A tleap script that builds the chain and sets N, CA, C and O, in Angstrom:
source leaprc.protein.ff14SB
mol = sequence {
  NMET GLU THR LYS LYS LEU PHE TYR ILE VAL
  GLY VAL LEU ALA VAL LEU ALA ILE ALA SER
  PHE ASN GLY ALA TYR GLY ALA GLY GLU CYS
  GLY LYS ALA ASN PRO ASP MET GLU ALA MET
  LYS LEU PHE PRO CYS ALA SER ALA ALA GLN
  ASP ALA ASN ALA PRO VAL SER SER LYS CYS
  CYS ALA GLN VAL LYS SER LEU GLY GLN ASN
  PRO LYS CYS LEU CYS ALA VAL MET LEU SER
  ASN THR ALA LYS SER SER GLY VAL LYS PRO
  GLU ILE ALA ILE THR ILE PRO LYS ARG CYS
  ASN LEU ALA ASP ARG PRO VAL GLY TYR LYS
  CYS GLY GLU TYR THR LEU CPRO
}
set mol.1.N position { 18.542 -52.537 -126.840 }
set mol.1.CA position { 18.811 -51.128 -126.675 }
set mol.1.C position { 19.894 -50.907 -125.610 }
set mol.1.O position { 20.759 -50.049 -125.782 }
set mol.2.N position { 19.853 -51.667 -124.524 }
set mol.2.CA position { 20.848 -51.544 -123.466 }
set mol.2.C position { 22.242 -51.907 -123.972 }
set mol.2.O position { 23.224 -51.294 -123.552 }
set mol.3.N position { 22.346 -52.873 -124.849 }
set mol.3.CA position { 23.639 -53.276 -125.402 }
set mol.3.C position { 24.227 -52.145 -126.231 }
set mol.3.O position { 25.429 -51.887 -126.167 }
set mol.4.N position { 23.396 -51.475 -127.000 }
set mol.4.CA position { 23.848 -50.361 -127.824 }
set mol.4.C position { 24.373 -49.227 -126.945 }
set mol.4.O position { 25.386 -48.604 -127.266 }
set mol.5.N position { 23.690 -48.966 -125.852 }
set mol.5.CA position { 24.095 -47.909 -124.920 }
set mol.5.C position { 25.418 -48.277 -124.256 }
set mol.5.O position { 26.286 -47.423 -124.072 }
set mol.6.N position { 25.566 -49.542 -123.900 }
set mol.6.CA position { 26.790 -50.023 -123.266 }
set mol.6.C position { 27.982 -49.868 -124.224 }
set mol.6.O position { 29.053 -49.424 -123.810 }
set mol.7.N position { 27.799 -50.230 -125.495 }
set mol.7.CA position { 28.859 -50.076 -126.488 }
set mol.7.C position { 29.236 -48.606 -126.659 }
set mol.7.O position { 30.413 -48.279 -126.806 }
set mol.8.N position { 28.253 -47.732 -126.641 }
set mol.8.CA position { 28.499 -46.306 -126.767 }
set mol.8.C position { 29.361 -45.808 -125.604 }
set mol.8.O position { 30.324 -45.071 -125.816 }
set mol.9.N position { 29.021 -46.202 -124.392 }
set mol.9.CA position { 29.770 -45.783 -123.198 }
set mol.9.C position { 31.191 -46.331 -123.237 }
set mol.9.O position { 32.144 -45.614 -122.933 }
set mol.10.N position { 31.333 -47.592 -123.607 }
set mol.10.CA position { 32.664 -48.203 -123.703 }
set mol.10.C position { 33.489 -47.479 -124.767 }
set mol.10.O position { 34.680 -47.240 -124.569 }
set mol.11.N position { 32.865 -47.132 -125.890 }
set mol.11.CA position { 33.559 -46.402 -126.961 }
set mol.11.C position { 34.048 -45.047 -126.500 }
set mol.11.O position { 35.186 -44.666 -126.777 }
set mol.12.N position { 33.200 -44.320 -125.801 }
set mol.12.CA position { 33.580 -43.003 -125.291 }
set mol.12.C position { 34.731 -43.138 -124.290 }
set mol.12.O position { 35.679 -42.354 -124.326 }
set mol.13.N position { 34.652 -44.110 -123.416 }
set mol.13.CA position { 35.723 -44.329 -122.441 }
set mol.13.C position { 37.030 -44.705 -123.131 }
set mol.13.O position { 38.102 -44.276 -122.705 }
set mol.14.N position { 36.946 -45.496 -124.186 }
set mol.14.CA position { 38.154 -45.874 -124.925 }
set mol.14.C position { 38.797 -44.650 -125.565 }
set mol.14.O position { 40.016 -44.489 -125.512 }
set mol.15.N position { 37.986 -43.790 -126.167 }
set mol.15.CA position { 38.514 -42.569 -126.783 }
set mol.15.C position { 39.164 -41.681 -125.728 }
set mol.15.O position { 40.242 -41.133 -125.958 }
set mol.16.N position { 38.526 -41.537 -124.589 }
set mol.16.CA position { 39.099 -40.721 -123.518 }
set mol.16.C position { 40.404 -41.317 -122.998 }
set mol.16.O position { 41.355 -40.591 -122.709 }
set mol.17.N position { 40.442 -42.623 -122.883 }
set mol.17.CA position { 41.665 -43.284 -122.405 }
set mol.17.C position { 42.811 -43.081 -123.394 }
set mol.17.O position { 43.940 -42.800 -122.992 }
set mol.18.N position { 42.522 -43.222 -124.675 }
set mol.18.CA position { 43.558 -43.027 -125.693 }
set mol.18.C position { 44.023 -41.576 -125.707 }
set mol.18.O position { 45.220 -41.311 -125.814 }
set mol.19.N position { 43.102 -40.650 -125.602 }
set mol.19.CA position { 43.465 -39.233 -125.603 }
set mol.19.C position { 44.334 -38.889 -124.405 }
set mol.19.O position { 45.302 -38.141 -124.543 }
set mol.20.N position { 44.011 -39.417 -123.243 }
set mol.20.CA position { 44.818 -39.109 -122.062 }
set mol.20.C position { 46.161 -39.800 -122.131 }
set mol.20.O position { 47.151 -39.268 -121.627 }
set mol.21.N position { 46.224 -40.987 -122.752 }
set mol.21.CA position { 47.501 -41.690 -122.889 }
set mol.21.C position { 48.429 -40.905 -123.807 }
set mol.21.O position { 49.605 -40.730 -123.486 }
set mol.22.N position { 47.928 -40.432 -124.936 }
set mol.22.CA position { 48.746 -39.649 -125.857 }
set mol.22.C position { 49.180 -38.345 -125.223 }
set mol.22.O position { 50.276 -37.864 -125.512 }
set mol.23.N position { 48.376 -37.769 -124.386 }
set mol.23.CA position { 48.723 -36.525 -123.717 }
set mol.23.C position { 49.822 -36.698 -122.700 }
set mol.23.O position { 50.458 -35.717 -122.313 }
set mol.24.N position { 50.063 -37.909 -122.257 }
set mol.24.CA position { 51.085 -38.151 -121.253 }
set mol.24.C position { 52.463 -37.756 -121.759 }
set mol.24.O position { 53.323 -37.356 -120.975 }
set mol.25.N position { 52.679 -37.865 -123.067 }
set mol.25.CA position { 53.971 -37.508 -123.618 }
set mol.25.C position { 53.989 -36.095 -124.181 }
set mol.25.O position { 55.032 -35.625 -124.636 }
set mol.26.N position { 52.845 -35.411 -124.156 }
set mol.26.CA position { 52.751 -34.082 -124.735 }
set mol.26.C position { 53.702 -33.082 -124.120 }
set mol.26.O position { 54.193 -32.195 -124.819 }
set mol.27.N position { 53.976 -33.195 -122.846 }
set mol.27.CA position { 54.835 -32.236 -122.168 }
set mol.27.C position { 56.202 -32.830 -121.869 }
set mol.27.O position { 56.971 -32.267 -121.091 }
set mol.28.N position { 56.506 -33.972 -122.489 }
set mol.28.CA position { 57.779 -34.639 -122.230 }
set mol.28.C position { 58.951 -33.974 -122.935 }
set mol.28.O position { 58.782 -33.034 -123.712 }
set mol.29.N position { 60.129 -34.479 -122.650 }
set mol.29.CA position { 61.352 -33.923 -123.225 }
set mol.29.C position { 61.359 -34.001 -124.747 }
set mol.29.O position { 61.943 -33.149 -125.417 }
set mol.30.N position { 60.710 -35.023 -125.287 }
set mol.30.CA position { 60.698 -35.230 -126.739 }
set mol.30.C position { 59.325 -34.952 -127.330 }
set mol.30.O position { 58.949 -35.552 -128.337 }
set mol.31.N position { 58.581 -34.055 -126.715 }
set mol.31.CA position { 57.231 -33.762 -127.189 }
set mol.31.C position { 56.338 -34.967 -126.967 }
set mol.31.O position { 56.257 -35.487 -125.854 }
set mol.32.N position { 55.670 -35.411 -128.016 }
set mol.32.CA position { 54.790 -36.564 -127.895 }
set mol.32.C position { 55.539 -37.884 -128.047 }
set mol.32.O position { 54.972 -38.947 -127.792 }
set mol.33.N position { 56.787 -37.831 -128.455 }
set mol.33.CA position { 57.571 -39.050 -128.641 }
set mol.33.C position { 58.119 -39.540 -127.310 }
set mol.33.O position { 58.481 -38.747 -126.442 }
set mol.34.N position { 58.173 -40.822 -127.167 }
set mol.34.CA position { 58.716 -41.465 -125.975 }
set mol.34.C position { 60.236 -41.565 -126.133 }
set mol.34.O position { 60.702 -42.088 -127.145 }
set mol.35.N position { 61.027 -41.078 -125.163 }
set mol.35.CA position { 62.489 -41.161 -125.274 }
set mol.35.C position { 62.996 -42.581 -125.517 }
set mol.35.O position { 63.995 -42.766 -126.213 }
set mol.36.N position { 62.327 -43.580 -124.957 }
set mol.36.CA position { 62.757 -44.959 -125.189 }
set mol.36.C position { 62.559 -45.354 -126.650 }
set mol.36.O position { 63.371 -46.096 -127.203 }
set mol.37.N position { 61.496 -44.870 -127.275 }
set mol.37.CA position { 61.275 -45.161 -128.693 }
set mol.37.C position { 62.264 -44.371 -129.555 }
set mol.37.O position { 62.756 -44.879 -130.563 }
set mol.38.N position { 62.548 -43.145 -129.161 }
set mol.38.CA position { 63.518 -42.332 -129.901 }
set mol.38.C position { 64.911 -42.960 -129.819 }
set mol.38.O position { 65.702 -42.842 -130.754 }
set mol.39.N position { 65.207 -43.621 -128.707 }
set mol.39.CA position { 66.517 -44.263 -128.530 }
set mol.39.C position { 66.752 -45.333 -129.592 }
set mol.39.O position { 67.894 -45.594 -129.971 }
set mol.40.N position { 65.685 -45.946 -130.068 }
set mol.40.CA position { 65.821 -46.971 -131.105 }
set mol.40.C position { 66.408 -46.375 -132.385 }
set mol.40.O position { 67.063 -47.081 -133.152 }
set mol.41.N position { 66.180 -45.094 -132.617 }
set mol.41.CA position { 66.712 -44.431 -133.808 }
set mol.41.C position { 68.232 -44.276 -133.746 }
set mol.41.O position { 68.888 -44.059 -134.765 }
set mol.42.N position { 68.778 -44.392 -132.535 }
set mol.42.CA position { 70.220 -44.221 -132.369 }
set mol.42.C position { 70.975 -45.550 -132.420 }
set mol.42.O position { 72.112 -45.644 -131.956 }
set mol.43.N position { 70.340 -46.569 -132.982 }
set mol.43.CA position { 70.996 -47.869 -133.120 }
set mol.43.C position { 72.344 -47.763 -133.840 }
set mol.43.O position { 73.288 -48.455 -133.459 }
set mol.44.N position { 72.461 -46.903 -134.885 }
set mol.44.CA position { 73.767 -46.782 -135.550 }
set mol.44.C position { 74.877 -46.254 -134.627 }
set mol.44.O position { 76.056 -46.320 -134.973 }
set mol.45.N position { 74.500 -45.737 -133.465 }
set mol.45.CA position { 75.482 -45.179 -132.523 }
set mol.45.C position { 75.898 -46.176 -131.448 }
set mol.45.O position { 76.670 -45.824 -130.557 }
set mol.46.N position { 75.412 -47.396 -131.509 }
set mol.46.CA position { 75.608 -48.359 -130.417 }
set mol.46.C position { 77.071 -48.524 -130.017 }
set mol.46.O position { 77.398 -48.394 -128.837 }
set mol.47.N position { 77.949 -48.805 -130.963 }
set mol.47.CA position { 79.349 -49.032 -130.588 }
set mol.47.C position { 80.018 -47.735 -130.144 }
set mol.47.O position { 80.837 -47.746 -129.226 }
set mol.48.N position { 79.680 -46.624 -130.781 }
set mol.48.CA position { 80.273 -45.329 -130.409 }
set mol.48.C position { 79.824 -44.884 -129.027 }
set mol.48.O position { 80.522 -44.109 -128.374 }
set mol.49.N position { 78.667 -45.363 -128.566 }
set mol.49.CA position { 78.149 -44.989 -127.252 }
set mol.49.C position { 78.697 -45.887 -126.142 }
set mol.49.O position { 78.428 -45.667 -124.962 }
set mol.50.N position { 79.467 -46.898 -126.536 }
set mol.50.CA position { 80.056 -47.804 -125.545 }
set mol.50.C position { 81.579 -47.692 -125.482 }
set mol.50.O position { 82.203 -48.075 -124.493 }
set mol.51.N position { 82.167 -47.158 -126.558 }
set mol.51.CA position { 83.624 -47.088 -126.652 }
set mol.51.C position { 84.031 -45.733 -127.231 }
set mol.51.O position { 83.708 -45.411 -128.375 }
set mol.52.N position { 84.739 -44.954 -126.432 }
set mol.52.CA position { 85.133 -43.604 -126.847 }
set mol.52.C position { 86.071 -43.616 -128.048 }
set mol.52.O position { 86.215 -42.599 -128.726 }
set mol.53.N position { 86.708 -44.747 -128.321 }
set mol.53.CA position { 87.630 -44.844 -129.448 }
set mol.53.C position { 86.976 -45.414 -130.708 }
set mol.53.O position { 87.607 -45.462 -131.763 }
set mol.54.N position { 85.735 -45.840 -130.606 }
set mol.54.CA position { 85.033 -46.407 -131.762 }
set mol.54.C position { 84.686 -45.288 -132.735 }
set mol.54.O position { 84.348 -44.181 -132.314 }
set mol.55.N position { 84.766 -45.568 -134.029 }
set mol.55.CA position { 84.382 -44.541 -135.002 }
set mol.55.C position { 82.885 -44.265 -134.927 }
set mol.55.O position { 82.092 -45.149 -134.601 }
set mol.56.N position { 82.515 -43.035 -135.234 }
set mol.56.CA position { 81.101 -42.636 -135.226 }
set mol.56.C position { 80.653 -42.584 -136.682 }
set mol.56.O position { 81.212 -41.832 -137.481 }
set mol.57.N position { 79.655 -43.374 -137.024 }
set mol.57.CA position { 79.189 -43.450 -138.416 }
set mol.57.C position { 78.426 -42.187 -138.825 }
set mol.57.O position { 77.929 -41.443 -137.980 }
set mol.58.N position { 78.345 -41.967 -140.123 }
set mol.58.CA position { 77.599 -40.814 -140.628 }
set mol.58.C position { 76.113 -40.962 -140.312 }
set mol.58.O position { 75.431 -39.963 -140.082 }
set mol.59.N position { 75.600 -42.204 -140.296 }
set mol.59.CA position { 74.193 -42.421 -139.940 }
set mol.59.C position { 73.949 -42.025 -138.485 }
set mol.59.O position { 72.928 -41.420 -138.157 }
set mol.60.N position { 74.893 -42.373 -137.625 }
set mol.60.CA position { 74.776 -42.005 -136.214 }
set mol.60.C position { 74.765 -40.483 -136.089 }
set mol.60.O position { 73.917 -39.924 -135.393 }
set mol.61.N position { 75.693 -39.817 -136.755 }
set mol.61.CA position { 75.788 -38.358 -136.661 }
set mol.61.C position { 74.519 -37.688 -137.176 }
set mol.61.O position { 74.075 -36.682 -136.623 }
set mol.62.N position { 73.941 -38.243 -138.229 }
set mol.62.CA position { 72.705 -37.668 -138.771 }
set mol.62.C position { 71.569 -37.765 -137.757 }
set mol.62.O position { 70.797 -36.820 -137.595 }
set mol.63.N position { 71.465 -38.909 -137.072 }
set mol.63.CA position { 70.417 -39.084 -136.069 }
set mol.63.C position { 70.656 -38.175 -134.866 }
set mol.63.O position { 69.720 -37.571 -134.343 }
set mol.64.N position { 71.904 -38.082 -134.432 }
set mol.64.CA position { 72.238 -37.230 -133.284 }
set mol.64.C position { 71.981 -35.766 -133.630 }
set mol.64.O position { 71.499 -35.004 -132.792 }
set mol.65.N position { 72.301 -35.373 -134.858 }
set mol.65.CA position { 72.045 -33.993 -135.278 }
set mol.65.C position { 70.552 -33.699 -135.244 }
set mol.65.O position { 70.132 -32.627 -134.808 }
set mol.66.N position { 69.763 -34.646 -135.703 }
set mol.66.CA position { 68.307 -34.476 -135.707 }
set mol.66.C position { 67.767 -34.351 -134.283 }
set mol.66.O position { 66.999 -33.436 -133.986 }
set mol.67.N position { 68.167 -35.268 -133.406 }
set mol.67.CA position { 67.705 -35.217 -132.021 }
set mol.67.C position { 68.305 -34.038 -131.272 }
set mol.67.O position { 67.685 -33.496 -130.358 }
set mol.68.N position { 69.511 -33.642 -131.659 }
set mol.68.CA position { 70.205 -32.553 -130.976 }
set mol.68.C position { 69.554 -31.194 -131.154 }
set mol.68.O position { 69.920 -30.235 -130.474 }
set mol.69.N position { 68.584 -31.103 -132.070 }
set mol.69.CA position { 67.849 -29.849 -132.219 }
set mol.69.C position { 67.087 -29.537 -130.936 }
set mol.69.O position { 66.760 -28.383 -130.658 }
set mol.70.N position { 66.811 -30.576 -130.163 }
set mol.70.CA position { 66.151 -30.430 -128.867 }
set mol.70.C position { 67.062 -31.078 -127.817 }
set mol.70.O position { 66.966 -32.285 -127.593 }
set mol.71.N position { 67.939 -30.306 -127.171 }
set mol.71.CA position { 68.887 -30.882 -126.213 }
set mol.71.C position { 68.219 -31.683 -125.091 }
set mol.71.O position { 68.779 -32.679 -124.635 }
set mol.72.N position { 67.034 -31.263 -124.641 }
set mol.72.CA position { 66.343 -32.014 -123.586 }
set mol.72.C position { 65.995 -33.411 -124.070 }
set mol.72.O position { 66.112 -34.381 -123.321 }
set mol.73.N position { 65.569 -33.513 -125.321 }
set mol.73.CA position { 65.212 -34.811 -125.878 }
set mol.73.C position { 66.461 -35.670 -126.045 }
set mol.73.O position { 66.464 -36.841 -125.664 }
set mol.74.N position { 67.520 -35.095 -126.610 }
set mol.74.CA position { 68.759 -35.840 -126.793 }
set mol.74.C position { 69.257 -36.388 -125.461 }
set mol.74.O position { 69.689 -37.538 -125.377 }
set mol.75.N position { 69.194 -35.573 -124.439 }
set mol.75.CA position { 69.609 -35.989 -123.103 }
set mol.75.C position { 68.721 -37.120 -122.590 }
set mol.75.O position { 69.222 -38.121 -122.077 }
set mol.76.N position { 67.418 -36.964 -122.726 }
set mol.76.CA position { 66.482 -37.992 -122.260 }
set mol.76.C position { 66.703 -39.314 -122.981 }
set mol.76.O position { 66.596 -40.385 -122.383 }
set mol.77.N position { 67.011 -39.230 -124.271 }
set mol.77.CA position { 67.256 -40.442 -125.053 }
set mol.77.C position { 68.534 -41.125 -124.582 }
set mol.77.O position { 68.556 -42.344 -124.406 }
set mol.78.N position { 69.596 -40.354 -124.378 }
set mol.78.CA position { 70.878 -40.928 -123.960 }
set mol.78.C position { 70.810 -41.545 -122.572 }
set mol.78.O position { 71.569 -42.461 -122.257 }
set mol.79.N position { 69.896 -41.041 -121.739 }
set mol.79.CA position { 69.751 -41.568 -120.380 }
set mol.79.C position { 68.531 -42.483 -120.236 }
set mol.79.O position { 68.169 -42.861 -119.122 }
set mol.80.N position { 67.903 -42.838 -121.350 }
set mol.80.CA position { 66.679 -43.645 -121.309 }
set mol.80.C position { 66.949 -45.084 -120.874 }
set mol.80.O position { 68.085 -45.558 -120.909 }
set mol.81.N position { 65.898 -45.756 -120.471 }
set mol.81.CA position { 66.002 -47.164 -120.088 }
set mol.81.C position { 66.468 -48.011 -121.262 }
set mol.81.O position { 67.237 -48.955 -121.081 }
set mol.82.N position { 66.010 -47.681 -122.463 }
set mol.82.CA position { 66.416 -48.429 -123.652 }
set mol.82.C position { 67.918 -48.296 -123.866 }
set mol.82.O position { 68.598 -49.284 -124.144 }
set mol.83.N position { 68.434 -47.080 -123.739 }
set mol.83.CA position { 69.870 -46.869 -123.909 }
set mol.83.C position { 70.656 -47.629 -122.842 }
set mol.83.O position { 71.650 -48.289 -123.143 }
set mol.84.N position { 70.205 -47.529 -121.609 }
set mol.84.CA position { 70.901 -48.221 -120.512 }
set mol.84.C position { 70.906 -49.729 -120.719 }
set mol.84.O position { 71.933 -50.381 -120.531 }
set mol.85.N position { 69.760 -50.284 -121.105 }
set mol.85.CA position { 69.679 -51.736 -121.290 }
set mol.85.C position { 70.456 -52.206 -122.514 }
set mol.85.O position { 70.754 -53.393 -122.643 }
set mol.86.N position { 70.786 -51.276 -123.416 }
set mol.86.CA position { 71.572 -51.617 -124.609 }
set mol.86.C position { 73.070 -51.535 -124.336 }
set mol.86.O position { 73.879 -51.810 -125.222 }
set mol.87.N position { 73.434 -51.164 -123.134 }
set mol.87.CA position { 74.847 -51.081 -122.775 }
set mol.87.C position { 75.479 -49.730 -123.052 }
set mol.87.O position { 76.702 -49.598 -123.012 }
set mol.88.N position { 74.658 -48.725 -123.331 }
set mol.88.CA position { 75.174 -47.376 -123.576 }
set mol.88.C position { 75.789 -46.837 -122.287 }
set mol.88.O position { 75.206 -46.948 -121.208 }
set mol.89.N position { 76.960 -46.259 -122.422 }
set mol.89.CA position { 77.617 -45.613 -121.287 }
set mol.89.C position { 77.385 -44.111 -121.451 }
set mol.89.O position { 77.938 -43.484 -122.355 }
set mol.90.N position { 76.560 -43.539 -120.567 }
set mol.90.CA position { 76.206 -42.117 -120.732 }
set mol.90.C position { 77.419 -41.195 -120.817 }
set mol.90.O position { 77.399 -40.221 -121.569 }
set mol.91.N position { 78.457 -41.483 -120.068 }
set mol.91.CA position { 79.642 -40.624 -120.085 }
set mol.91.C position { 80.351 -40.660 -121.440 }
set mol.91.O position { 81.089 -39.735 -121.778 }
set mol.92.N position { 80.132 -41.712 -122.206 }
set mol.92.CA position { 80.691 -41.805 -123.560 }
set mol.92.C position { 79.677 -41.300 -124.585 }
set mol.92.O position { 80.037 -40.584 -125.519 }
set mol.93.N position { 78.410 -41.676 -124.409 }
set mol.93.CA position { 77.358 -41.254 -125.349 }
set mol.93.C position { 77.282 -39.736 -125.438 }
set mol.93.O position { 77.011 -39.188 -126.506 }
set mol.94.N position { 77.515 -39.070 -124.342 }
set mol.94.CA position { 77.404 -37.617 -124.287 }
set mol.94.C position { 78.479 -36.937 -125.143 }
set mol.94.O position { 78.364 -35.754 -125.466 }
set mol.95.N position { 79.523 -37.689 -125.506 }
set mol.95.CA position { 80.599 -37.126 -126.335 }
set mol.95.C position { 80.326 -37.258 -127.839 }
set mol.95.O position { 81.052 -36.685 -128.651 }
set mol.96.N position { 79.296 -38.000 -128.208 }
set mol.96.CA position { 79.038 -38.249 -129.632 }
set mol.96.C position { 78.800 -36.961 -130.425 }
set mol.96.O position { 79.359 -36.834 -131.514 }
set mol.97.N position { 78.005 -36.001 -129.948 }
set mol.97.CA position { 77.840 -34.770 -130.746 }
set mol.97.C position { 79.180 -34.095 -131.061 }
set mol.97.O position { 79.369 -33.594 -132.169 }
set mol.98.N position { 80.098 -34.077 -130.114 }
set mol.98.CA position { 81.414 -33.477 -130.363 }
set mol.98.C position { 82.206 -34.341 -131.331 }
set mol.98.O position { 82.872 -33.813 -132.222 }
set mol.99.N position { 82.147 -35.667 -131.172 }
set mol.99.CA position { 82.870 -36.571 -132.064 }
set mol.99.C position { 82.324 -36.505 -133.491 }
set mol.99.O position { 83.027 -36.844 -134.443 }
set mol.100.N position { 81.080 -36.073 -133.638 }
set mol.100.CA position { 80.485 -35.881 -134.963 }
set mol.100.C position { 80.824 -34.508 -135.538 }
set mol.100.O position { 80.447 -34.189 -136.666 }
set mol.101.N position { 81.536 -33.702 -134.759 }
set mol.101.CA position { 81.892 -32.339 -135.169 }
set mol.101.C position { 80.658 -31.498 -135.489 }
set mol.101.O position { 80.657 -30.724 -136.446 }
set mol.102.N position { 79.617 -31.654 -134.688 }
set mol.102.CA position { 78.403 -30.868 -134.898 }
set mol.102.C position { 78.640 -29.460 -134.357 }
set mol.102.O position { 78.820 -29.265 -133.154 }
set mol.103.N position { 78.638 -28.501 -135.246 }
set mol.103.CA position { 78.931 -27.113 -134.869 }
set mol.103.C position { 77.857 -26.533 -133.962 }
set mol.103.O position { 78.151 -25.708 -133.097 }
set mol.104.N position { 76.606 -26.963 -134.155 }
set mol.104.CA position { 75.513 -26.381 -133.374 }
set mol.104.C position { 75.099 -27.246 -132.192 }
set mol.104.O position { 73.961 -27.175 -131.728 }
set mol.105.N position { 76.034 -28.066 -131.708 }
set mol.105.CA position { 75.707 -28.917 -130.558 }
set mol.105.C position { 75.558 -28.048 -129.313 }
set mol.105.O position { 76.158 -26.977 -129.226 }
set mol.106.N position { 74.766 -28.505 -128.356 }
set mol.106.CA position { 74.530 -27.702 -127.141 }
set mol.106.C position { 75.677 -27.828 -126.125 }
set mol.106.O position { 75.530 -28.478 -125.091 }
set mol.107.N position { 76.804 -27.204 -126.431 }
set mol.107.CA position { 77.984 -27.264 -125.565 }
set mol.107.C position { 77.627 -26.745 -124.178 }
set mol.107.O position { 77.003 -25.693 -124.039 }
set mol.108.N position { 78.029 -27.492 -123.154 }
set mol.108.CA position { 77.801 -27.068 -121.781 }
set mol.108.C position { 76.429 -27.439 -121.232 }
set mol.108.O position { 76.136 -27.171 -120.067 }
set mol.109.N position { 75.579 -28.057 -122.067 }
set mol.109.CA position { 74.245 -28.427 -121.610 }
set mol.109.C position { 74.335 -29.530 -120.551 }
set mol.109.O position { 74.997 -30.546 -120.761 }
set mol.110.N position { 73.674 -29.327 -119.428 }
set mol.110.CA position { 73.676 -30.310 -118.349 }
set mol.110.C position { 72.686 -31.432 -118.671 }
set mol.110.O position { 71.505 -31.197 -118.925 }
set mol.111.N position { 73.205 -32.636 -118.651 }
set mol.111.CA position { 72.399 -33.822 -118.955 }
set mol.111.C position { 72.541 -34.762 -117.767 }
set mol.111.O position { 73.438 -35.604 -117.730 }
set mol.112.N position { 71.648 -34.609 -116.801 }
set mol.112.CA position { 71.809 -35.374 -115.561 }
set mol.112.C position { 73.082 -34.929 -114.879 }
set mol.112.O position { 73.289 -33.739 -114.643 }
set mol.113.N position { 73.927 -35.877 -114.565 }
set mol.113.CA position { 75.210 -35.541 -113.931 }
set mol.113.C position { 76.318 -35.280 -114.945 }
set mol.113.O position { 77.470 -35.065 -114.570 }
set mol.114.N position { 75.969 -35.299 -116.228 }
set mol.114.CA position { 76.935 -35.116 -117.297 }
set mol.114.C position { 76.747 -33.755 -117.962 }
set mol.114.O position { 75.658 -33.182 -117.938 }
set mol.115.N position { 77.831 -33.246 -118.558 }
set mol.115.CA position { 77.784 -31.980 -119.287 }
set mol.115.C position { 78.291 -32.239 -120.705 }
set mol.115.O position { 79.353 -32.831 -120.900 }
set mol.116.N position { 77.519 -31.787 -121.686 }
set mol.116.CA position { 77.916 -31.975 -123.088 }
set mol.116.C position { 79.194 -31.198 -123.379 }
set mol.116.O position { 79.272 -29.997 -123.123 }
set mol.117.N position { 80.207 -31.901 -123.924 }
set mol.117.CA position { 81.456 -31.198 -124.260 }
set mol.117.C position { 81.318 -30.415 -125.565 }
set mol.117.O position { 82.270 -29.765 -125.999 }
savepdb mol mol.pdb
quit
């Protein structure tokens, strides 16, 4: 009987731990999504985020357009640890929405020390 009670308590604690872990991203820039995980979606933008003269692919523009619906998230992704460790240069990455000719990009949005052109 004690073993059954112990399993019940451990189960309840596990559920509470998972619920609190998921809530950690609830108020984040990307909602419940982790900016580092969202950065993985911008893999097609890798060369364009390192070289201002590199062409920007249509796949990259589609991902940036999707993330750009939430400028805070787009900013968090561009400045994320994943982006930094991938060699992304924020001063170049921040120009991708303009290079994609996105009409509804958040022009003038402050992203850390950078401003979206």
